[in-house]
C-alpha positions as CSV (number, residue, x, y, z in Angstrom):
1,M,2.0,25.8,195.2
2,S,-0.8,26.7,197.7
3,T,-3.5,24.3,198.1
4,T,-6.9,24.3,199.3
5,L,-8.0,21.7,202.0
6,A,-11.7,22.1,201.3
7,P,-12.9,20.0,198.2
8,M,-14.2,21.5,195.3
9,P,-17.3,23.7,196.0
10,V,-20.6,22.1,194.8
11,T,-22.9,24.6,192.6
12,S,-25.6,23.9,190.1
13,P,-24.1,22.7,186.8
14,L,-26.6,24.7,184.7
15,P,-25.7,27.8,182.9
16,S,-28.1,29.9,185.2
17,A,-25.4,29.2,187.7
18,L,-23.0,31.7,185.9
19,E,-25.2,34.5,186.7
20,D,-23.0,37.4,188.2
21,R,-19.8,35.5,187.4
22,A,-16.9,37.2,185.9
23,V,-15.7,35.7,182.5
24,V,-12.8,37.1,180.6
25,I,-12.9,35.9,176.9
26,V,-9.5,36.0,175.1
27,G,-10.1,36.3,171.3
28,G,-13.8,37.5,172.1
29,S,-14.4,40.2,169.1
30,S,-15.9,37.8,166.7
31,G,-16.8,34.2,166.0
32,I,-16.9,31.5,168.8
33,G,-15.5,34.1,171.3
34,L,-18.2,36.6,170.7
35,A,-21.0,34.0,170.6
36,A,-20.0,32.8,173.9
37,G,-19.9,36.4,175.0
38,A,-23.6,36.7,173.9
39,L,-24.6,33.3,175.6
40,L,-22.9,34.5,178.9
41,V,-24.5,37.9,179.0
42,S,-28.0,36.3,178.4
43,V,-27.5,34.3,181.8
44,G,-26.4,37.3,183.4
45,A,-22.7,36.7,183.6
46,R,-20.1,39.9,183.5
47,V,-18.0,39.6,180.5
48,T,-14.7,41.2,179.6
49,L,-13.4,40.8,175.9
50,V,-9.8,40.8,175.1
51,A,-8.6,41.4,171.3
52,R,-6.3,42.9,169.2
53,D,-8.3,45.1,166.9
54,A,-9.8,48.0,168.8
55,A,-12.3,48.6,166.2
56,R,-13.8,45.4,166.0
57,L,-13.6,44.8,169.8
58,S,-15.5,48.2,170.5
59,S,-18.1,46.9,167.9
60,A,-18.4,43.5,169.6
61,A,-18.6,45.2,172.9
62,E,-21.4,47.4,171.8
63,R,-23.3,44.5,170.3
64,L,-23.4,42.6,173.7
65,R,-24.6,45.7,175.5
66,T,-27.7,45.6,173.6
67,T,-28.9,42.7,175.9
68,P,-30.9,44.6,178.9
69,G,-28.7,44.7,182.0
70,A,-25.5,43.6,180.1
71,A,-22.4,44.2,182.0
72,V,-19.6,44.2,179.2
73,S,-16.2,45.7,179.0
74,G,-13.2,45.2,176.4
75,I,-9.6,45.5,176.6
76,T,-7.4,45.9,173.6
77,G,-4.1,44.0,173.7
78,D,-2.5,40.9,172.3
79,G,-4.3,37.9,173.9
80,T,-0.9,35.7,173.5
81,D,1.1,38.2,175.7
82,E,0.9,37.1,179.1
83,T,1.5,40.8,180.6
84,V,-1.5,41.8,178.5
85,L,-3.6,38.9,179.9
86,E,-2.6,40.0,183.6
87,H,-3.6,43.7,183.1
88,A,-6.8,42.4,181.7
89,L,-7.6,40.1,184.6
90,D,-6.7,42.7,187.0
91,Q,-8.8,45.5,185.1
92,A,-11.7,42.9,185.2
93,G,-11.8,42.7,188.8
94,P,-12.2,39.3,190.5
95,V,-12.6,36.8,187.7
96,D,-14.2,33.4,187.9
97,H,-13.5,32.1,184.4
98,V,-11.4,32.5,181.5
99,L,-12.2,31.5,178.1
100,V,-9.3,31.1,175.3
101,T,-10.5,31.2,171.7
102,A,-7.7,33.4,170.1
103,G,-5.1,31.4,168.1
104,G,-4.3,31.2,164.3
105,F,-4.2,28.4,162.1
106,S,-1.0,28.3,159.7
107,V,-0.7,26.3,156.9
108,G,2.2,25.0,154.5
109,A,3.6,21.9,153.5
110,L,6.3,20.7,155.5
111,L,9.0,20.4,152.7
112,D,8.1,23.9,151.3
113,T,7.5,25.9,154.7
114,P,10.2,26.8,157.0
115,R,9.8,27.1,160.6
116,E,9.7,30.9,161.0
117,Q,7.0,31.2,158.5
118,V,4.6,29.1,161.1
119,R,6.4,30.3,164.2
120,E,4.3,33.3,165.2
121,S,1.0,31.0,164.8
122,V,2.3,28.1,166.5
123,D,4.0,30.1,169.3
124,G,0.9,32.3,169.8
125,R,-1.2,29.0,170.3
126,I,0.9,27.2,172.7
127,W,2.5,29.9,174.4
128,G,-0.7,32.0,174.4
129,A,-2.5,29.2,176.3
130,Y,0.2,28.7,178.6
131,G,0.5,32.4,179.5
132,A,-3.1,32.6,179.8
133,A,-3.1,29.7,182.5
134,R,-0.3,31.4,184.3
135,A,-2.2,34.7,184.7
136,A,-5.3,33.2,185.7
137,A,-4.0,30.5,188.3
138,R,-2.9,33.2,190.3
139,R,-6.3,34.9,190.3
140,L,-9.2,32.5,189.9
141,P,-11.0,31.3,193.0
142,A,-11.7,27.8,194.0
143,G,-14.2,26.5,191.4
144,G,-12.7,28.6,188.8
145,S,-11.8,27.4,185.1
146,I,-9.9,27.9,182.3
147,T,-11.2,26.7,178.9
148,F,-8.8,26.2,175.8
149,S,-9.5,25.7,172.1
150,S,-8.6,22.7,169.9
151,G,-9.6,21.5,166.5
152,L,-11.0,18.3,164.8
153,Y,-7.9,18.1,162.7
154,L,-6.1,16.9,165.5
155,T,-7.8,13.5,165.1
156,R,-8.3,13.7,161.3
157,P,-5.2,15.4,159.9
158,I,-5.1,17.3,156.6
159,P,-2.2,17.8,154.5
160,G,-0.3,20.8,154.8
161,A,-1.1,22.0,158.3
162,S,1.4,19.8,160.5
163,A,2.9,22.5,162.6
164,A,-0.6,23.9,163.2
165,I,-2.1,20.5,164.1
166,A,0.9,20.0,166.5
167,S,0.0,23.2,168.2
168,I,-3.3,22.3,168.9
169,G,-2.2,18.8,170.0
170,A,0.1,20.8,172.5
171,V,-2.7,22.6,174.0
172,E,-4.9,19.5,174.6
173,G,-1.6,18.0,176.3
174,L,-1.4,21.1,178.3
175,T,-5.1,20.9,179.3
176,R,-4.7,17.5,180.9
177,A,-1.3,18.4,182.7
178,L,-2.8,21.5,184.0
179,A,-6.0,19.8,185.3
180,V,-3.7,17.8,187.4
181,E,-1.4,20.5,188.5
182,L,-3.9,23.1,189.4
183,A,-6.4,20.7,191.1
184,P,-4.9,21.4,194.6
185,R,-6.0,25.1,194.1
186,R,-9.3,23.7,193.1
187,L,-9.1,25.2,189.5
188,R,-10.5,23.3,186.3
189,V,-8.9,23.2,183.0
190,N,-10.8,21.9,179.9
191,A,-10.6,22.2,176.1
192,I,-13.0,22.1,173.2
193,R,-12.4,20.4,170.2
194,Y,-14.3,21.8,167.6
195,G,-15.3,21.0,164.1
196,V,-15.8,23.3,161.1
197,V,-18.0,26.2,162.6
198,D,-19.6,29.3,160.5
199,T,-17.4,32.1,161.5
200,P,-15.7,34.8,159.7
201,L,-12.5,33.0,160.2
202,S,-13.6,29.6,158.7
203,R,-15.3,31.4,155.9
204,G,-12.3,33.3,154.8
205,A,-10.1,30.0,155.2
206,L,-12.4,28.0,153.1
207,G,-13.0,30.6,150.4
208,L,-16.6,30.9,151.4
209,G,-18.1,34.1,150.5
210,D,-21.7,34.0,151.5
211,D,-24.4,31.9,153.2
212,A,-25.2,29.8,150.2
213,A,-21.7,28.9,149.7
214,V,-21.7,27.8,153.3
215,A,-24.9,25.9,153.0
216,A,-23.3,24.1,150.0
217,A,-20.2,23.3,151.7
218,G,-21.7,21.9,154.9
219,Q,-24.2,19.5,152.8
220,G,-21.6,16.7,152.8
221,S,-21.2,16.6,156.6
222,L,-22.8,14.0,158.7
223,L,-25.7,16.5,160.1
224,G,-25.9,18.4,156.5
225,R,-24.3,21.6,157.7
226,F,-21.7,23.3,159.8
227,A,-22.1,24.2,163.4
228,T,-23.2,27.7,164.2
229,A,-21.0,29.9,166.5
230,E,-23.5,29.6,169.2
231,E,-23.6,25.7,169.1
232,A,-19.9,25.8,169.3
233,A,-19.8,28.3,172.3
234,S,-22.3,26.6,174.4
235,A,-19.9,23.9,175.2
236,A,-17.7,26.6,177.0
237,L,-20.7,27.6,179.2
238,F,-21.3,23.8,180.1
239,L,-17.6,23.5,181.0
240,M,-17.6,26.9,183.2
241,A,-21.0,25.7,185.0
242,N,-20.0,22.3,185.8
243,N,-17.5,21.9,188.7
244,F,-16.9,18.4,188.1
245,M,-15.5,18.7,184.8
246,T,-11.6,18.9,184.5
247,G,-9.0,17.7,182.2
248,T,-11.4,17.0,179.6
249,V,-11.6,17.5,175.8
250,V,-15.1,18.1,174.7
251,T,-15.8,17.3,171.1
252,V,-18.3,19.5,169.2
253,D,-18.0,18.6,165.5
254,G,-21.6,17.5,164.6
255,G,-20.0,13.7,163.9
256,Q,-17.3,15.2,161.5
257,S,-14.9,12.9,163.3
258,L,-16.8,9.7,162.5
259,V,-16.8,10.0,158.5
């Protein structure tokens, strides 16, 4: 592995430092990924979204382009495929940061769920993160970053999700290991451990059909509601902008892990 003799560059840790930086968001057509794209565009970053669904991706990119001066592109493809990610990074040009929000959450009781039933989701999350890191590590400059997604259930497990929880645990382990391995390149690797966030994915998983149902479901949480996608996504901008953050798992759960 090549090394960088100079120390990590010193830049402003404020989100404004992301102006004119290029960011690739894997899984950016909805939810937290799309919210991160909107926040990045608002501070002047150049954003490339990668997602499987072409129609939804096109709609998401058009939504971000409504911000004056926005520089947004979309690349259709499987974000867990390393070859697709290599193509996306090359097409996006010089890239500074990669955010991976893609990844399913398979459920099923251990004794009732064969491995084949959860393999695609588990492999997608683990090997998707690994492949994204391989693609990004060859292309990011010193000070660049890779940010993965984790979840609250790692520390507060629920029944019937052992495989999915194991996969997010693997991502957190990968985060710490790669922070050490990629440090000589002056690349940073972090993860965000999310609680329940109000996104289309979580609404579907929890069976919450409208805003009233979401509000009612969130009343029992410590802060009386679930996180917005923007609140969750803002942590990604913090990790991208702050060049002294690496090997860290930031928790954004509204105190859900405390109760």
